[in-house]
Backbone as a printed PyTorch tensor [residue, N CA C, xyz], in Angstrom:
tensor([[[ 22.4540,  -7.7940,   7.0460],
         [ 21.4810,  -8.7810,   7.4480],
         [ 20.0900,  -8.3150,   7.0470]],

        [[ 19.3140,  -9.1720,   6.4030],
         [ 17.9810,  -8.8230,   5.9430],
         [ 16.9600,  -9.0120,   7.0520]],

        [[ 16.0030,  -8.1100,   7.1250],
         [ 14.8770,  -8.2070,   8.0320],
         [ 13.6360,  -8.3180,   7.1460]],

        [[ 13.2220,  -9.5400,   6.8630],
         [ 12.1660,  -9.7820,   5.8990],
         [ 10.7900,  -9.7110,   6.5400]],

        [[  9.8070,  -9.3000,   5.7390],
         [  8.4160,  -9.3140,   6.1810],
         [  7.5260,  -9.5600,   4.9690]],

        [[  6.3440, -10.0500,   5.2470],
         [  5.3490, -10.2680,   4.2060],
         [  4.4010,  -9.0810,   4.2240]],

        [[  4.1050,  -8.5540,   3.0260],
         [  3.2970,  -7.3550,   2.9070],
         [  2.2620,  -7.5740,   1.8110]],

        [[  1.1110,  -6.9200,   1.9280],
         [  0.0930,  -6.9690,   0.8840],
         [  0.2220,  -5.7150,   0.0360]],

        [[  0.1890,  -5.8860,  -1.2710],
         [  0.2450,  -4.7480,  -2.1760],
         [ -0.9790,  -4.7860,  -3.0850]],

        [[ -1.4120,  -3.6350,  -3.5420],
         [ -2.6000,  -3.5600,  -4.3920],
         [ -2.2570,  -3.1890,  -5.8330]],

        [[ -1.0630,  -2.7080,  -6.0790],
         [ -0.7150,  -2.2780,  -7.4320],
         [  0.4530,  -3.0770,  -7.9580]],

        [[  0.5010,  -3.5400,  -9.1430],
         [ -0.5010,  -3.4240, -10.1950],
         [ -1.7030,  -4.3250,  -9.9870]],

        [[ -1.5780,  -5.3580,  -9.1420],
         [ -2.7420,  -6.1560,  -8.7410],
         [ -2.5030,  -6.6780,  -7.3400]],

        [[ -3.5440,  -7.1520,  -6.6880],
         [ -3.4290,  -7.6360,  -5.3180],
         [ -2.4870,  -8.8360,  -5.2510]],

        [[ -1.5440,  -8.7740,  -4.3110],
         [ -0.5760,  -9.8530,  -4.1580],
         [  0.0820,  -9.7610,  -2.7910]],

        [[  0.6650, -10.8700,  -2.3610],
         [  1.5180, -10.8910,  -1.1790],
         [  2.9560, -10.8460,  -1.6620]],

        [[  3.7550,  -9.9610,  -1.0710],
         [  5.1430,  -9.8150,  -1.4790],
         [  6.0500,  -9.9790,  -0.2680]],

        [[  7.2640, -10.3710,  -0.5280],
         [  8.3000, -10.4550,   0.4940],
         [  9.2090,  -9.2540,   0.2990]],

        [[  9.4470,  -8.4950,   1.3620],
         [ 10.2340,  -7.2720,   1.2490],
         [ 11.1550,  -7.1160,   2.4520]],

        [[ 12.1480,  -6.2880,   2.3060],
         [ 13.0960,  -5.9830,   3.3700],
         [ 12.5470,  -4.8210,   4.1920]],

        [[ 12.8720,  -4.7700,   5.4760],
         [ 12.4540,  -3.6590,   6.3300],
         [ 13.6730,  -2.8670,   6.7760]],

        [[ 13.5070,  -1.5800,   7.0390],
         [ 14.6270,  -0.7730,   7.5170],
         [ 15.0830,  -1.2200,   8.9100]],

        [[ 16.3280,  -0.9470,   9.2200],
         [ 16.8540,  -1.2770,  10.5500],
         [ 16.2250,  -0.3260,  11.5650]],

        [[ 15.5500,  -0.8260,  12.6120],
         [ 14.8290,   0.0530,  13.5250],
         [ 15.7210,   0.9710,  14.3470]],

        [[ 16.9900,   0.6260,  14.5520],
         [ 17.8690,   1.4690,  15.3600],
         [ 18.8360,   2.2870,  14.5040]],

        [[ 18.4870,   2.5420,  13.2480],
         [ 19.3560,   3.3170,  12.3500],
         [ 19.4030,   4.7820,  12.8000]],

        [[ 20.5880,   5.3400,  12.9040],
         [ 20.7300,   6.7320,  13.3590],
         [ 20.4740,   7.7360,  12.2420]],

        [[ 20.6020,   7.3020,  10.9910],
         [ 20.3880,   8.2330,   9.8750],
         [ 18.9080,   8.4950,   9.6110]],

        [[ 18.1020,   7.4230,   9.6200],
         [ 16.6940,   7.5750,   9.2330],
         [ 15.7160,   7.2950,  10.3650]],

        [[ 16.1850,   6.9310,  11.5420],
         [ 15.3360,   6.6080,  12.6980],
         [ 14.3800,   5.4440,  12.4160]],

        [[ 14.7940,   4.5120,  11.5650],
         [ 13.9820,   3.3310,  11.2800],
         [ 12.9160,   3.5250,  10.2310]],

        [[ 12.8920,   4.6810,   9.5910],
         [ 11.8880,   4.9520,   8.5640],
         [ 12.2950,   4.3430,   7.2220]],

        [[ 13.5760,   4.3070,   6.9260],
         [ 14.0590,   3.7420,   5.6750],
         [ 14.5390,   4.7760,   4.6810]],

        [[ 14.3720,   6.0190,   4.9950],
         [ 14.8090,   7.0770,   4.0990],
         [ 14.7150,   8.4230,   4.7760]],

        [[ 15.2430,   9.4230,   4.0830],
         [ 15.2730,  10.7690,   4.6330],
         [ 14.5170,  11.6800,   3.6750]],

        [[ 13.4030,  12.2890,   4.1050],
         [ 12.6730,  13.2060,   3.2320],
         [ 13.3380,  14.5780,   3.2150]],

        [[ 13.4050,  15.1670,   2.0280],
         [ 13.9530,  16.5180,   1.8540],
         [ 12.8820,  17.3780,   1.1890]],

        [[ 12.3300,  18.3200,   1.9360],
         [ 11.3430,  19.2430,   1.3710],
         [ 12.0540,  20.2890,   0.5280]],

        [[ 11.3990,  20.7170,  -0.5440],
         [ 11.9720,  21.7720,  -1.3750],
         [ 10.8660,  22.7250,  -1.7970]],

        [[ 11.2680,  23.9270,  -2.1520],
         [ 10.3150,  24.9560,  -2.5310],
         [ 10.4900,  25.4040,  -3.9600]],

        [[  9.5080,  26.1090,  -4.4450],
         [  9.5470,  26.6720,  -5.7890],
         [ 10.5460,  27.8210,  -5.8040]],

        [[ 11.5100,  27.8350,  -6.7360],
         [ 12.5100,  28.9050,  -6.7330],
         [ 11.9220,  30.2980,  -6.9530]],

        [[ 10.8240,  30.3930,  -7.6790],
         [ 10.2590,  31.7080,  -7.9730],
         [  9.4770,  32.2770,  -6.7910]],

        [[  8.6860,  31.4380,  -6.1270],
         [  7.8150,  31.9460,  -5.0640],
         [  8.2840,  31.5720,  -3.6670]],

        [[  9.0780,  30.5370,  -3.5530],
         [  9.5130,  30.0800,  -2.2430],
         [  8.4980,  29.2130,  -1.5440]],

        [[  7.3620,  28.9280,  -2.1880],
         [  6.3240,  28.0800,  -1.6110],
         [  6.7390,  26.6170,  -1.6800]],

        [[  6.1410,  25.8070,  -0.8160],
         [  6.4050,  24.3710,  -0.8110],
         [  6.0270,  23.7730,  -2.1620]],

        [[  6.9260,  22.9670,  -2.7340],
         [  6.6730,  22.3730,  -4.0510],
         [  6.7120,  20.8550,  -4.0320]],

        [[  7.2090,  20.2420,  -2.9800],
         [  7.2370,  18.7920,  -2.9340],
         [  8.2950,  18.2730,  -1.9820]],

        [[  8.4710,  16.9620,  -2.0000],
         [  9.4330,  16.3040,  -1.1270],
         [ 10.2100,  15.2740,  -1.9270]],

        [[ 11.5190,  15.3200,  -1.8330],
         [ 12.3710,  14.2840,  -2.4060],
         [ 12.6390,  13.2400,  -1.3310]],

        [[ 12.7480,  11.9780,  -1.7300],
         [ 12.9830,  10.8770,  -0.8100],
         [ 14.3440,  10.2820,  -1.1050]],

        [[ 15.2270,  10.3160,  -0.1300],
         [ 16.5560,   9.7290,  -0.2540],
         [ 16.5830,   8.4350,   0.5470]],

        [[ 16.6690,   7.2590,  -0.1350],
         [ 16.6920,   6.0000,   0.6030],
         [ 17.9360,   5.8810,   1.4810]],

        [[ 17.7770,   5.2770,   2.6380],
         [ 18.8790,   5.0870,   3.5820],
         [ 19.6650,   3.8280,   3.2080]],

        [[ 20.9060,   3.7350,   3.6660],
         [ 21.7500,   2.5800,   3.3890],
         [ 21.4050,   1.3730,   4.2560]],

        [[ 20.4990,   1.5210,   5.2290],
         [ 20.2030,   0.4230,   6.1520],
         [ 19.2350,  -0.6070,   5.5710]],

        [[ 18.7160,  -0.3730,   4.3560],
         [ 17.8100,  -1.3360,   3.7490],
         [ 17.8590,  -1.2130,   2.2420]],

        [[ 17.2780,  -2.1990,   1.5780],
         [ 17.1770,  -2.1780,   0.1210],
         [ 15.7030,  -2.1990,  -0.2580]],

        [[ 15.3790,  -1.5700,  -1.3540],
         [ 13.9830,  -1.4580,  -1.7760],
         [ 13.6000,  -2.5670,  -2.7530]],

        [[ 13.9530,  -3.7970,  -2.4730],
         [ 13.5890,  -4.8890,  -3.3790],
         [ 12.3200,  -5.5580,  -2.8790]],

        [[ 11.6180,  -6.2000,  -3.8050],
         [ 10.3960,  -6.9290,  -3.4920],
         [ 10.3730,  -8.2020,  -4.3110]],

        [[  9.7790,  -9.2370,  -3.7380],
         [  9.6350, -10.4910,  -4.4570],
         [  8.1830, -10.9520,  -4.3180]],

        [[  7.5550, -11.2470,  -5.4380],
         [  6.1770, -11.7020,  -5.4380],
         [  6.0970, -13.1000,  -4.8460]],

        [[  5.2530, -13.2780,  -3.8420],
         [  5.0560, -14.5910,  -3.2380],
         [  3.8000, -15.2780,  -3.7620]],

        [[  2.6860, -14.5440,  -3.7490],
         [  1.4200, -15.1500,  -4.0910],
         [  0.4770, -14.0960,  -4.6530]],

        [[  0.0530, -14.2360,  -5.9100],
         [ -0.9740, -13.3140,  -6.4030],
         [ -2.3110, -13.6510,  -5.7560]],

        [[ -3.0330, -12.6360,  -5.3300],
         [ -4.3250, -12.8400,  -4.6820],
         [ -5.4370, -12.7880,  -5.7170]],

        [[ -6.5430, -13.5060,  -5.4910],
         [ -7.6210, -13.5220,  -6.4850],
         [ -8.2990, -12.1640,  -6.5910]],

        [[ -8.8560, -11.9180,  -7.7460],
         [ -9.5860, -10.6710,  -7.9850],
         [-10.9780, -10.7540,  -7.3720]],

        [[-11.5850,  -9.5870,  -7.1270],
         [-12.9480,  -9.5500,  -6.6010],
         [-13.9390,  -9.9710,  -7.6830]],

        [[-15.0540, -10.5800,  -7.3000],
         [-16.0880, -10.8750,  -8.2920],
         [-16.6300,  -9.5910,  -8.9040]],

        [[-17.1590,  -9.6920, -10.1090],
         [-17.6280,  -8.5020, -10.8200],
         [-18.7100,  -7.7510, -10.0770]],

        [[-19.6310,  -8.4760,  -9.4240],
         [-20.7320,  -7.7840,  -8.7630],
         [-20.2700,  -6.9910,  -7.5530]],

        [[-19.0890,  -7.2820,  -6.9870],
         [-18.5770,  -6.4920,  -5.8710],
         [-17.9310,  -5.1940,  -6.3380]],

        [[-17.5570,  -5.1170,  -7.6120],
         [-16.9610,  -3.8830,  -8.1340],
         [-17.9990,  -2.7710,  -8.2470]],

        [[-19.2550,  -3.1270,  -8.3910],
         [-20.3230,  -2.1360,  -8.5140],
         [-20.9150,  -1.8400,  -7.1500]],

        [[-20.1350,  -1.2810,  -6.2670],
         [-20.5740,  -1.0610,  -4.8830],
         [-21.6920,  -0.0400,  -4.7810]],

        [[-21.6290,   1.0210,  -5.5510],
         [-22.5970,   2.0940,  -5.4190],
         [-23.9760,   1.7570,  -5.9520]],

        [[-24.1160,   0.7140,  -6.7800],
         [-25.4040,   0.4100,  -7.3850],
         [-26.2710,  -0.4570,  -6.4950]],

        [[-25.7350,  -1.0380,  -5.4460],
         [-26.5240,  -1.8830,  -4.5710],
         [-26.8400,  -3.2320,  -5.1870]],

        [[-26.0810,  -3.6610,  -6.1340],
         [-26.3210,  -4.9360,  -6.8070],
         [-25.8280,  -6.0890,  -5.9540]],

        [[-26.7430,  -6.9360,  -5.5680],
         [-26.4210,  -8.1410,  -4.8150],
         [-27.1860,  -9.2840,  -5.4710]],

        [[-26.5320, -10.3170,  -5.9630],
         [-27.2490, -11.3620,  -6.6830],
         [-28.1960, -12.1720,  -5.7980]],

        [[-28.0780, -12.1040,  -4.5020],
         [-28.9200, -12.8850,  -3.6110],
         [-30.0750, -12.0880,  -3.0130]],

        [[-30.1500, -10.8140,  -3.2670],
         [-31.2260, -10.0140,  -2.6870],
         [-31.7270,  -9.0040,  -3.7180]],

        [[-33.0480,  -8.8420,  -3.8370],
         [-33.5810,  -7.8490,  -4.7710],
         [-33.3450,  -6.4370,  -4.2480]],

        [[-32.8270,  -5.5800,  -5.0850],
         [-32.5860,  -4.1900,  -4.7010],
         [-31.4080,  -4.0060,  -3.7690]],

        [[-30.6440,  -5.0310,  -3.5000],
         [-29.4700,  -4.8960,  -2.6610],
         [-29.7140,  -5.1600,  -1.1880]],

        [[-30.9720,  -5.3320,  -0.7820],
         [-31.2970,  -5.5930,   0.6120],
         [-32.1100,  -6.8690,   0.7250]],

        [[-31.8660,  -7.6340,   1.7510],
         [-32.5880,  -8.8850,   1.9670],
         [-33.8330,  -8.6200,   2.8230]],

        [[-34.9270,  -9.3030,   2.4900],
         [-36.1310,  -9.1760,   3.2880],
         [-36.3360, -10.3940,   4.1910]],

        [[-35.3020, -11.2260,   4.3000],
         [-35.3420, -12.4100,   5.1410],
         [-34.9900, -12.0360,   6.5790]],

        [[-35.6170, -12.6860,   7.5850],
         [-35.2220, -12.4220,   8.9620],
         [-33.8070, -12.9760,   9.2300]],

        [[-33.1000, -12.4250,  10.1970],
         [-31.7140, -12.8300,  10.4140],
         [-31.5580, -14.1990,  11.0650]],

        [[-32.6230, -14.8630,  11.4300],
         [-32.4990, -16.1640,  12.1000],
         [-32.9350, -17.2880,  11.2010]]])
């Protein structure tokens, strides 16, 4: 039985997707959807990463529902203070 939910994703572009969720009462993964396995470097024994083993209680499929619009160009330049409605990025108008 599928447990569907709507999720927002940012990669490769902003969109709403329909996806399956893990079973919350799963005894194998505790509702996380997978089991992480840490491993170490064979030479030093230090932590080297984590492998992810997906659980059988869900599937990792996604379906695109709605692509979301892109931000306007002037919003991409956040650090420059560029605002087309105010000189220098700040308004000198009173708030009322």
